[in-house]
C-alpha positions in Angstrom: 0.0 0.0 0.0 1.1 3.4 -0.8 -0.5 6.9 0.0 -1.4 9.2 -3.2 -1.4 12.7 -2.3 -4.5 14.7 -2.6 -3.7 17.8 -1.2 -1.8 20.0 1.4 -3.4 20.6 4.8 -1.6 23.4 6.6 -2.3 24.4 10.4 -1.0 27.5 11.1 -1.1 29.1 14.5 -0.5 32.9 15.0 0.5 34.4 18.5 0.8 37.9 19.6 -1.8 39.1 17.3 -3.5 42.5 17.2 -6.8 42.3 19.2 -8.9 44.7 17.1 -7.5 42.8 13.8 -8.5 39.2 14.8 -11.9 40.8 16.5 -13.3 42.1 13.3 -15.5 40.1 11.1 -14.7 42.5 8.3 -11.0 42.3 8.5 -10.9 38.5 9.0 -13.1 38.2 5.7 -10.6 40.6 3.8 -7.7 39.0 4.9 -8.7 35.3 3.7 -10.6 36.6 0.6 -7.7 38.5 -0.6 -5.4 35.8 -0.1 -7.0 34.3 -3.2 -6.9 37.4 -5.5 -5.2 36.4 -9.0 -5.4 32.8 -8.1 -7.0 30.1 -10.1 -9.1 29.0 -7.2 -12.5 30.2 -6.5 -14.5 30.9 -3.5 -17.9 28.9 -3.8 -19.2 30.0 -0.4 -18.1 32.1 2.5 -19.4 32.5 6.2 -18.1 34.5 8.9 -19.4 34.8 12.5 -18.7 37.5 15.1 -19.1 35.9 18.7 -20.1 38.3 21.6 -18.3 39.6 23.3 -15.4 38.6 21.1 -13.8 36.3 18.7 -14.6 35.3 14.8 -14.8 32.2 13.3 -14.8 32.0 9.4 -14.9 29.7 6.6 -14.1 29.7 2.7 -15.5 26.7 0.8 -13.2 26.7 -2.4 -13.1 25.0 -5.8 -10.3 23.2 -4.4 -10.9 22.5 -0.8 -11.1 25.1 2.1 -9.7 27.9 4.3 -10.9 28.3 8.0 -10.1 30.4 10.9 -10.9 30.7 14.5 -9.6 33.8 16.7 -9.2 34.3 20.4 -8.6 38.1 20.7 -8.4 38.1 24.5 -5.4 35.6 23.9 -4.1 37.3 20.8 -4.3 33.8 19.1 -5.5 32.9 15.9 -5.8 29.4 14.2 -6.1 29.0 10.5 -6.5 25.7 8.5 -5.8 25.8 4.6 -6.5 22.5 2.8 -6.1 22.6 -0.9 -5.7 20.2 -3.8 -3.7 22.7 -6.1 0.1 22.9 -6.6 1.8 23.2 -3.3 3.8 26.5 -4.7 0.1 28.1 -5.3 -0.7 27.1 -1.6 2.3 28.4 -0.3 1.4 31.9 -1.9 -2.0 31.8 -0.1 -0.2 31.4 3.3 2.3 34.1 2.5 -0.3 36.5 1.9 -2.3 35.5 5.1 0.8 35.3 7.0 1.7 38.9 5.8 -1.6 40.3 6.7 -2.5 39.1 9.9 -0.3 41.2 12.5 1.4 38.8 14.6 4.6 38.3 16.7 5.2 34.3 16.1 3.6 31.7 14.3 3.7 28.1 13.7 3.0 26.2 10.6 2.6 22.4 10.4 2.1 20.4 7.1 0.0 17.5 6.7 -0.1 15.6 3.2 -3.7 14.3 2.9 -4.6 11.4 0.5 -5.6 7.8 0.3 -3.8 4.4 0.5 -3.9 2.6 -2.6 -2.5 -0.8 -3.9 0.9 -0.1 -5.5 -0.4 -1.5 -8.9 -2.9 1.2 -9.1 
């Protein structure tokens, strides 16, 4: 059995974020949506929710998977998932855009290759 890669799933944690930015539904929508500007990937649906008294959760359903975010402004923390089935280089450009636009002091990025197991003869 071998694993056939079907995509890249990046988990990104941002620490030391700017409270007002990650507590703004509009800012989060703009950051995630603009990361796809000039890309071949399309936004099929999007939804963002502003919690009371603070925090934002958002999701972009993409033509090639998804991007999601959850923020904890009181902890200056945001967690972003980016799962795509496009070229790794294109996914890295999306990550670079989001990383540049979210104000933060530190970050941690983990990559998981997603895919299925198959017989070697397939």
